[in-house]
N, C-alpha and C positions, 0 to 999 in steps of 0.2 A: 511545479511542474509536471507537464505531462510524463509519465513512466512509459517506455517502452515495454512491448511484450518480448517476453524470452522465449523463442522458440526451441525447442530440441528434439534431437531425431531420437527414435527408439525402434529398434531391430526385431523387437519379439514386446509378449506381452508384459514382461517383467522389468523387461526396461524402460515401459511406457510406463509403469508405475514409478518403478525408481526415479524419471526424469521428472517425472511429477512432484512426489516426494520431498526433491531434492529443489525444487523450486519455477520449474518449468512454467510458465502461463499456459502454454501451448505443447503441443509435440507433433511432429509429422511422419508418417510411418507409411509400408507399400502394403497391397494386399497381392495376393497369388497372382493378380495379374494385371498388365498395363504400367508395371512399376520399375524402376531403372536400374534397380538392385537385385539383380539376380541369383546371388550369391547369399544374402540375408535370406533369415528364416521366412520373414512376412508372415503378412498376419490372414488368414483366413477369415468370412464375412463372421464368422461367430466370436473370431478374437478382437475384431474389429467392434464389435457391437458392445460385447465386454470393456475395450476398452474405452468406447465412450463413455457408457456409463459409469467408469471409476474417475474417469476426467471429468464427467458435470460433476459427479457428486465434490470434487476437489477445487470446484470452480477454473477448469482449465478445459481448452478446449482438443480438438482432433482434427489433423490434416492428414488426409491419405493422398498419395500421390498416384497421378494417372498420368504419367511425364514419360511415356515410349513415344517415338516420332513413328507415326503405326503406319500400316502397309493397307493394300484391302482387305483382306483377309480378315484382319485384327479388329473390323469394324462389325463383324458378325455378333460379338457377343457386348459389344461396348453398350449399348442403351441397358440393355438387362443389368450390367454391371454398377451404370449410374444410378439406375433407382433403387438397386439394392442398398448401394452405398446412404441414398437419401432415406432409405426408410428406417435403417441404423442411427440416422441423426448426426451423422458426420458433418464437422461444423465447416470444411470446406474441401477442395479437391484442387491438386496442384498440376497444372499443364501444361504441355510443350508444343501442345498442334492446337492451331485454331479450331480446326475440326472440333476436338473433344471439348472445347469450350463453345463451341455454336450447338451441340449436340445437347450437351448440359442446358442449355438456356431453352432450347425447343423442347425438351423435356421436362420445363418447369421444376426444374429439381430446387429446392429450399436451399442448398449449400452455397457458400461464397466457391466463386473459383477465383485462383492465384496462378498468375504466369507465371511458370517457373525461368529460374537464370539461364536454361537453355535459350531461351531467345534473345540472349545478349541485350536485353536494354540497357542502351547507352545513352538514350533521350529523350525529355519531354514527349517530344513529336509522337515518339512509339509510343509512350504511355498513353496517350490521348487517343490514337487508334485503338490501344486496346480496351480502354472506357469506354469508348463509342460502340465497342463490340460486347459489352455487360461486364468486363472483368470488374472485379471487385477489389485485385489488390495485384500489385507487380511485385517479383523479386528481381532487384537489380543486377544487372549482370556484376562479377565478382573481379572484373577488369577496372573498377572504375576508381578513381583515388576520393579522395575527403573531400578535396574542393569542386570536384565534379559532381558527389553524391548532394553535397549542401547546396549547390549551383539547380540542381533538378529539385529538390524540395520545394524549393521557393517555386519553381513553374510548375507544379503539378498539384489538384486537391486530391489525386487516387492514395491509398496508402502505400507506403513502399516497406518492402524487407530488405535487409543489407546480410549477409554474411558477416559474422567477426568472429570465429574461429572453426579450424578445420582445414580437413585437405583442399589443395588447389588444383585445376588443373591447366597441364601445362600450354594447353592450345586456347582459346575462347571455349567456354563450357559449352560442351553439345555440339560442338563442330569439329572434334576430331575424328580421323580414321585410321589410325597409329592401329588399335586392336584388330581391328577388321582386317587390314594388310599382313600383321604381322602372327595375327593369332586365330584369323575367321574366327573372332568374335567380336559382334557389333556391337560398340559402346552404346547407341540410341537404342539397344532393346534390352539395357543391362547386364549385358555381359564383357564391359572394360578390362581388356586384362593388365591395364595399368603399363603399358608398353613404353611410356617415357620414365617408369621408374626402375626399369633395368638397367642395368651394366652395361655399358658402352667402351670400347676402344677406339679411337679417332683415326682414322687415316685419310690423307691428301694421294689419291690413287692405292698405291700399295707403299707409302713410303709414312710410318707412325707419325702422327704429329706428338702424341703423349703418349708416357707409360704409365700413366694411372687410367683409372677407368673412370667414367662419366656417365651423366643421367643427362636427361634431357627435363626434370622434373623441377617444378616449383618447390620450395616450402611451403609446409604447412603455415596457413595463416594464422597469427594470434594476434588480433585488432585492439588488446585494450587499451592500448595509448591512445587511441582514437574514441573511446564510447564518448569521453566529456563533449566533444564536438559533434557524436550522433546524436545524443540525446538533445544536446544543443538546438541542433537540427530539428528536430522534432519526430525522426525516425520512428517508424511506427512499430516495427517488429525486427528484434537482433535474430539472427537465425546461427546454430552452432551446426555445423556438419557433423556427418560421422551414423548413420545406419547400419555399418557396420562396425562401431565400437565397441568395446566392452561395457558393461556394469559399474566398473572403475572409473573408466575415462568419465562414463555419462554422468554419474554422481558429483563426480568432483569438479567437471566442469562447468555444469549446471548451477551447482553451489556460488564457486567463485564469481563468476559473471552474475549471478541473482546478489549476493552480498554487494557487489561492484555497485551494481544498478541501485540498489535500493540506497545506499548510503549517499550516492551523488545525488540522488532525485530528493533528498532528506535537506543535506546540507548544502548542495550546490558548488561544492568543493572537493578537490580530493590533493592529498599531499603526496611528496614525494615517498616519504615512509610510506605508505599506505599503499601507493603502488606497486611501490617495488615489492609488497607483500603480495600481493596477491599475481603479482607476474613468476615471482617465487612457487608459489602455489601452483600455480600452470606449469611451472618448469618441472616438478614434482612426478608428473601424467609422465606415463611410458607415450611418446610421442616422436616423431623426425623432427627435425630441425624445423624452427619457428623463426618467424617475420611477421611483420607488418604487411608484406607482399605489395598488393597493389594500393591499398588505401593510402600507403606513403606518397604523398606527391612527385618527391624528389628520390623514387627509386633507381639502387642502381644494383649491386651484383648482390646483395645482403640477400634476394629473393629467390635467387637462382640456387636449387639443389646440386651444385654442380659432382660435388662425390657423395657418395650417400654415408654421410657419416650420420648417426642418430644422437639425440639427448639420452644421455645414460641416465634414468631416472635414479634417482638415490634413496626413493623408499617405494616399495611394493604392495602390491593387495595381497593379501594374506588369507584372508575370510572375511563371510557375508555374515552378521548377525541374522538369526531364523526367528524369533522371539526376543521381546522383555525380559530382562534377567529378574530371578526370583527375588524374596526377601534376603538371598545369601551372595547374590551378584552373582547367579548362576544362569547359564544359558546356554542353548545348541546353537552351533557354528557351521555351515559348510566349510571347510577349508581350501582353499584355492591357491595357494602355493606353500613350502615347506616354512615351517617354523617349529619351535620350540618353546620348553618352559621358561626358560631365559629369556626369549626373544623381546626385544623392547617396541611396546604397541602404540600407536596411536589412533584413535577411535574417530572415525569421521560420520556426523549423523544430520540428519535434515536439524536445521532451524536452530543449531547449536553450535558451540564453537567446538573445534576438535579437542581431545583431552588426551593424555598420555596415562597409559593403564599398565599394569602387572597382571600375568595372568598368575593364578594362585596355585590352582590345579585342574588336570584336564583328565578326561573318561572318555573311552568310546560308548558304543551304548549297549555294553553288555555291563559297565560299571568297572571295565578292566582299568587301572590308572596308566595314562602315557606321560611320558616325555616328550614326546618327537609327535607332529601330527605331518606324516610324509606321504598320505594316498590320497591324490586329488577327490575334491568334492566328498573326501569322507565327513559324514556328519558325528561331530565329536558335542561332547558337555565341556564347557569352562566355568570354571570360577575366576572372574576378576576382582580386581580391588575396588572397583566402581562400578556401579550401575550402567548398563548397556541399554539399546533399544533397538527394536525389533528393526531390520532395512539399516541398519549402521553397517559400516565398512572397516575390518582390522589393517591397519597397513603397517609394514616393520617400518622404526624410522631409523 
């Protein structure tokens, strides 16, 4: 059975490395220019080069978003930027403008060009159009359901990428101007204010329709129920949304989908108990409300975030392991949330089952004993009841 690529987001260099260590086959990132996440840290050219080197050493790929909708002035530095990306050996760029695709081909860049979901590709005829222009892959519109995706795959030979998890747009992706009108921030230049997620009161003229606040937003996507059908359809790449998301989110979501894909591709089945386990693990991650959204061909109200109720994660990120533990099971940790000596801890690490551990002792950098880790991002030394590995995550049970 063909195994799909697992494509993860990364908002900075550390998150790129974590995504790959936790099982991503490829990561997508944004540079300092021409990228749609203005509030992300984004990557300098030096960071991109280091990220590409790390990824290739781990048999993974790096895709760079060049997905703004460009105005005339935006083209002044485009060619030099594309050539710079080519020099540092990125594997692909993701574009939302035909003009950027044509410019990359004109410059004979070696990287692939992938067409962004911003283009709202809903059928095989649009795919053929982009194939004729030289596109190497298309990212299908997030508004397609599973039956439509299966049919499109049968009618094209161009590799297809599908979103399986993360935030959704209340409009067709890339075609919303709410942010422009309400916050003077251009969503198609990376400035989306997420106006659809604001809370509103509904009126008819001057008469209130409801005394409850509402939003226009969609729930976030959790497409795990449809993964078997997508794998069987031989979709080429499964994409997780979230370049603004935390290390905790990226590591956990990537690990869960990695385990699911590997298991299903090996055994060609997944039972209800296993499915419930994976869904339960995803729900532990801090997130807005989740549903299959548009993947469900019979979508009704469950995909609409009518009220701003979020899933209250019952477990939380409390620390990042900075090194392999020594023979006494001691390791330095960066604190992320308050915890004590008595806190029950679960360790999440790459390529290993999650495990429960106890905190036996803690010290600050001056070797003073601690009973509480209360300072954000404080570096402390912890003796655990079991060995732990570098880049593992501590989660409160």
